[in-house]
C-alpha positions in Angstrom: 27.2 -17.6 29.3 25.3 -18.4 25.6 23.3 -15.4 24.2 19.4 -15.9 24.5 17.1 -15.2 21.3 13.6 -14.1 21.4 11.7 -13.4 18.7 7.8 -11.5 19.1 5.3 -11.8 16.3 2.8 -9.4 16.1 0.8 -11.4 13.3 -0.6 -8.5 10.6 0.5 -6.0 12.1 1.6 -3.6 9.7 -1.2 -1.2 7.9 -1.4 1.6 5.7 -1.6 5.5 6.6 -5.7 5.9 7.4 -7.5 9.2 7.0 -9.8 8.3 10.1 -6.3 8.3 12.0 -5.4 11.9 10.9 -3.1 10.0 8.1 -1.5 7.7 10.8 -1.2 3.4 10.7 -2.9 1.8 13.5 0.7 1.1 14.7 1.5 4.6 14.8 -1.7 5.6 16.4 -0.9 3.2 19.0 0.4 3.6 22.3 3.8 1.4 22.5 5.8 2.8 25.1 7.6 -0.5 26.0 8.7 -1.2 22.5 9.8 2.7 22.1 12.0 2.2 25.1 13.9 -0.6 23.1 14.4 2.0 20.6 17.3 2.9 22.2 18.9 -0.4 22.6 18.5 -1.4 18.7 17.7 -0.5 15.4 14.8 -0.7 12.9 14.8 -1.5 9.3 12.4 -3.6 6.6 12.6 -7.1 5.6 11.1 -8.6 2.6 9.3 -11.8 4.3 7.2 -12.9 1.2 9.3 -14.1 -1.6 8.4 -13.3 -5.2 5.6 -14.9 -7.1 4.5 -16.4 -3.7 0.9 -16.1 -1.5 1.6 -13.6 1.4 0.5 -16.1 3.9 1.3 -16.7 7.1 2.9 -20.0 6.7 5.2 -18.3 3.9 5.9 -15.3 6.4 6.5 -17.1 9.1 8.8 -19.8 7.8 10.9 -16.9 6.3 11.3 -15.4 9.7 12.0 -18.7 11.3 15.3 -18.8 8.7 13.6 -20.9 6.2 13.5 -20.2 2.2 10.0 -20.7 1.5 10.7 -20.9 -2.2 12.8 -24.0 -1.3 10.4 -25.5 1.7 7.1 -24.5 1.5 4.5 -27.0 0.4 1.2 -25.4 1.9 -0.4 -24.3 4.9 -2.1 -27.4 5.8 0.7 -29.8 6.3 2.0 -27.7 9.3 -0.8 -27.7 10.9 -1.3 -31.4 10.0 2.3 -31.4 12.5 1.0 -29.5 15.1 -1.9 -31.7 15.5 0.2 -34.8 15.6 -1.1 -36.4 12.3 1.6 -38.4 10.4 1.0 -37.5 6.3 1.8 -40.5 3.9 4.0 -39.4 1.0 0.7 -39.1 -1.5 -1.2 -37.5 1.5 -2.4 -34.0 1.1 -4.0 -32.3 3.9 -6.4 -29.3 3.7 -7.2 -26.7 6.1 -10.9 -26.9 6.7 -12.5 -23.8 7.9 -16.0 -23.7 9.5 -17.5 -20.5 7.8 -20.5 -18.9 7.1 -22.1 -18.4 3.4 -25.8 -16.3 2.7 -27.2 -15.4 -0.4 -27.5 -11.9 -1.2 -30.7 -10.3 -2.6 -29.9 -11.2 -5.9 -29.4 -15.2 -4.5 -25.7 -15.0 -4.9 -24.0 -16.8 -2.0 -21.6 -14.7 -0.6 -18.5 -15.5 2.1 -19.8 -13.5 5.5 -17.8 -14.5 8.0 -14.4 -16.6 7.1 -14.1 -17.9 11.1 -18.3 -18.8 11.5 -18.2 -15.6 14.4 -15.2 -16.6 16.0 -16.6 -20.1 16.8 -15.3 -21.4 20.1 -13.9 -24.8 20.3 -16.6 -26.6 21.9 -19.0 -25.6 19.4 -16.9 -26.6 16.4 -16.0 -29.8 17.8 -19.6 -30.8 17.9 -20.1 -29.8 14.3 -17.2 -31.6 13.0 -18.2 -34.7 14.8 -21.6 -34.3 13.1 -19.5 -34.3 9.9 -17.3 -37.7 10.3 -20.5 -39.4 8.8 -19.5 -37.8 5.7 -16.0 -39.4 5.1 -16.7 -42.7 6.9 -15.1 -45.6 4.6 -14.0 -43.3 1.8 -10.5 -41.5 1.0 -11.1 -38.3 3.5 -10.2 -38.1 7.2 -11.6 -34.9 9.0 -9.7 -33.8 12.3 -11.0 -31.2 14.9 -8.7 -28.1 15.6 -8.8 -24.9 17.1 -12.0 -22.6 16.6 -12.9 -22.4 13.4 -9.7 -23.8 11.9 -9.7 -27.5 11.3 -8.1 -30.4 9.0 -9.4 -32.8 6.2 -6.9 -34.9 4.5 -7.0 -37.0 1.2 -5.1 -39.7 1.3 -3.4 -40.2 -2.2 -5.2 -37.0 -3.0 -4.5 -33.5 -5.7 -2.3 -31.0 -4.4 -2.2 -28.9 -7.6 -6.0 -28.2 -7.4 -6.7 -23.8 -7.3 -8.2 -22.9 -3.8 -8.4 -19.2 -2.0 -8.1 -18.5 1.7 -11.5 -17.5 2.7 -10.1 -14.3 4.8 -9.1 -13.0 1.5 -13.0 -12.9 0.1 -14.7 -11.7 2.6 -17.9 -10.3 1.1 -17.4 -11.8 -2.3 -19.3 -14.4 -4.1 -18.0 -17.4 -3.0 -18.5 -19.7 -6.3 -15.6 -18.4 -8.6 -13.2 -19.4 -5.3 -15.1 -22.8 -4.8 -14.6 -23.9 -8.8 -11.3 -26.0 -7.8 -12.6 -27.7 -5.2 -16.0 -28.7 -6.9 -14.3 -29.8 -9.8 -12.8 -32.6 -7.8 -16.0 -35.2 -7.1 -14.4 -36.3 -3.8 -14.0 -32.7 -2.3 -17.6 -31.5 -4.4 -19.1 -34.5 -2.2 -17.8 -33.6 1.0 -18.5 -30.1 0.7 -22.0 -30.6 -0.4 -23.0 -33.3 2.5 -21.6 -30.9 4.9 -23.4 -28.1 3.9 -26.5 -30.2 4.1 -25.5 -31.6 7.9 -24.5 -27.9 9.4 -27.6 -26.4 7.6 -29.9 -28.8 9.8 -27.4 -29.0 13.0 -29.3 -27.9 16.2 -26.5 -25.6 17.4 -26.4 -23.8 14.3 -30.1 -23.0 15.1 -29.3 -22.1 18.9 -26.5 -19.6 17.5 -29.1 -17.8 15.1 -31.3 -17.6 18.2 -28.7 -16.0 20.2 -27.8 -13.6 17.1 -24.5 -15.8 15.8 -23.9 -16.5 12.7 -23.9 -20.1 11.9 -21.6 -22.2 10.7 -22.9 -23.7 7.8 -19.9 -24.7 5.3 -16.8 -26.5 5.3 -14.5 -24.1 3.1 -10.9 -25.9 2.0 -7.7 -24.5 1.2 -3.9 -24.5 2.2 -3.3 -27.6 0.8 -0.1 -29.4 0.3 1.9 -32.5 1.3 4.4 -32.9 3.9 7.7 -30.5 3.7 11.0 -31.6 4.3 12.7 -29.5 6.5 16.2 -29.7 8.7 15.8 -28.6 12.1 16.9 -25.5 13.8 19.4 -27.4 15.7 20.8 -29.4 12.6 21.6 -26.0 10.8 22.6 -23.4 14.0 22.7 -25.7 17.0 19.7 -24.0 18.1 16.8 -25.5 20.7 14.1 -23.5 21.6 10.2 -23.5 21.7 7.3 -22.0 20.2 4.5 -20.2 21.7 1.8 -19.6 19.8 -2.3 -20.2 19.8 -2.4 -21.5 16.5 -1.6 -24.9 14.7 0.0 -23.3 11.9 2.7 -21.9 13.6 2.9 -25.2 16.3 3.7 -27.3 13.2 6.7 -25.1 11.7 7.6 -25.7 15.2 7.8 -29.1 14.7 9.4 -29.3 11.5 11.7 -26.6 12.8 12.7 -28.7 15.9 10.9 -26.5 18.2 9.1 -27.5 21.4 5.5 -26.4 20.6 4.4 -25.4 24.1 0.6 -25.7 24.5 -0.9 -22.5 26.9 -4.3 -22.7 28.5 -6.8 -19.8 27.2 -4.6 -19.1 24.0 -7.2 -18.4 21.5 -5.7 -16.3 19.1 -7.8 -13.8 19.7 -8.1 -10.4 21.4 -9.5 -12.7 24.4 -6.1 -15.2 25.0 -4.1 -15.6 27.6 -1.0 -13.1 27.4 0.0 -13.5 30.7 0.2 -17.1 30.1 2.2 -16.8 26.7 4.7 -15.1 28.4 5.5 -17.2 31.3 5.7 -19.9 29.0 8.2 -18.0 26.7 10.4 -17.3 30.3 10.4 -20.6 31.4 11.3 -21.6 27.5 14.1 -19.6 27.8 15.3 -21.1 31.0 15.6 -24.6 29.1 16.6 -23.4 25.7 18.0 -20.3 24.0 15.4 -19.5 21.5 11.6 -18.7 21.7 9.1 -17.2 19.4 6.4 -16.1 20.5 3.5 -15.4 17.6 0.3 -13.0 18.8 -2.6 -13.7 16.2 -5.0 -10.9 17.4 -4.2 -8.2 15.0 -4.3 -10.0 12.0 -8.0 -11.6 13.0 -9.1 -7.8 13.6 -7.3 -6.6 10.5 -9.3 -9.6 8.3 -12.8 -8.4 9.9 -11.8 -4.7 9.4 -12.0 -3.5 13.1 -10.0 -0.4 13.5 -10.2 0.1 17.2 -9.9 -3.6 18.0 -6.8 -3.6 15.9 -5.1 -0.9 17.8 -6.0 -2.6 21.1 -4.7 -5.7 19.7 -1.1 -3.7 19.1 -1.2 -1.9 22.4 -2.0 -5.5 24.1 0.8 -6.7 22.8 3.6 -3.7 24.2 2.0 -3.8 27.6 1.1 -7.5 27.9 3.8 -9.4 26.1 6.8 -6.8 25.3 6.8 -5.8 28.7 7.1 -8.4 30.9 9.4 -10.5 28.6 12.0 -7.5 29.1 11.4 -7.7 32.8 11.2 -11.5 32.9 14.9 -11.8 31.4 16.3 -8.9 33.4 20.0 -10.1 34.7 19.7 -13.2 32.8 22.9 -12.4 30.4 22.8 -11.1 27.1 19.1 -11.3 25.5 18.5 -10.7 21.6 15.0 -9.5 20.7 13.7 -8.8 17.5 10.1 -7.8 17.4 8.6 -7.9 13.6 5.1 -8.6 11.9 5.0 -11.3 9.5 3.2 -9.4 6.8 1.0 -6.5 6.5 -3.2 -7.0 6.9 -4.5 -3.6 6.5 -7.9 -3.2 7.8 -9.3 -1.3 4.9 -8.1 -4.5 2.4 -8.9 -7.2 5.0 -6.3 -9.3 3.6 -2.5 -9.9 3.5 -0.6 -7.8 1.4 3.2 -8.5 0.4 4.7 -5.4 1.4 8.0 -5.1 2.6 7.5 -5.4 6.9 9.6 -3.4 9.9 11.0 -4.7 12.4 12.9 -3.4 15.4 16.6 -5.5 16.2 17.6 -5.0 19.7 21.1 -6.2 20.3 20.9 -7.0 24.2 17.4 -6.2 26.3 19.9 -6.2 29.1 22.4 -3.8 27.8 23.1 -0.5 28.0 20.9 2.4 26.0 22.6 4.0 23.0 21.0 7.5 23.8 17.8 9.2 23.9 15.6 8.7 20.9 13.1 11.7 22.0 9.6 11.0 20.4 10.5 8.4 18.1 8.4 5.5 17.6 8.6 1.9 16.4 6.5 2.2 13.1 6.3 1.5 9.3 7.5 5.2 8.4 10.1 5.2 11.0 11.8 1.5 9.7 11.4 2.8 6.1 13.0 5.8 7.2 16.0 4.4 8.9 17.2 2.8 5.4 18.4 -0.8 6.9 16.6 -3.2 4.2 17.5 -6.8 5.0 17.1 -9.0 2.0 14.7 -11.4 3.6 13.7 -13.4 6.4 16.5 -16.0 6.3 19.2 -13.2 6.3 17.5 -11.6 9.4 17.1 -14.8 11.4 20.6 -15.5 10.7 21.5 -11.5 12.1 19.8 -12.0 15.0 21.7 -15.4 16.0 24.6 -14.0 14.6 25.4 -16.9 12.3 27.5 -17.1 9.2 26.0 -15.2 6.2 23.9 -12.7 8.5 23.9 -8.9 7.8 25.3 -6.7 10.8 
């Protein structure tokens, strides 16, 4: 019987010691008995998921964890999301991530990024707004595509990819003007953003949102652009087939390029209210068909961007109790199953954005195998993983180690 492999990623789960937690990180403060039980069957370490001089985005980090060198294959975040949405990019097309965001002038009249997600606007509402913006792109080189929640896509035919842009979650609370200059310097993009702001400001849905005490989705923010990458599949590289379980288009797009099946899960939102049970059942079903499954949980990252400490701890505990526990139970008796529990990057709640630190991981040799011995009181966390001393060079090496591929560390 061939080995099976599971990677569970807690997006943005890593953090720094916090005074309000008595010097603990959220991961240390969270109750994670199911992960901690796996420590007896595995080994902790740290890995660098962000190559030097690259931005610490989820696109770069998850590409690394899937065994691809981002310095070689990464062209931008938006092209990956385009693949997930079934959008075929021409050789000279440039895809942009298009967030619906909330901007607001402060007391001095300086426009600031109030909310990078427009209050985590639900898809049904955001699609109504995106439909209203379609008139802006009629007859021109731009095409607008609705996505999930606040996350949408703009494709610029024969466009430029070398424009400086900034993720909106990196500038929460900051003035927007310095970060919008790149797009505003391009007449096509500037016209889109200005007309979009005008339409969104007057849209009755935003009026209803404000009456309900919600923030309006009053601007479209462009970032993460790039052209289509050329990536070999995991089957071509390692003879490996499998599935991707994620709520977000970015990860589903990575799956398309990696030759994995991006499994749709009803009710998967990418936030605290996501359908954990559905994601686990989809993962277990995928393992019956293939040998590999990548389970991505977005909630720790989203709560970190919002600076919500209590919610981040809840997200971590949900991963432990609602993902790890049923996954381990679900593969019981199915032969050798190797599991990697890891985060793609740190998203410290006080920083509210991604950083490039080495991230901790737990590599379990066999979920169904015997425990090596008691490790009383030890918990999976940043400090313990660093103390273990196992430093893996990068995500590709870690992936090869997981699947026992040539060139791996052991």
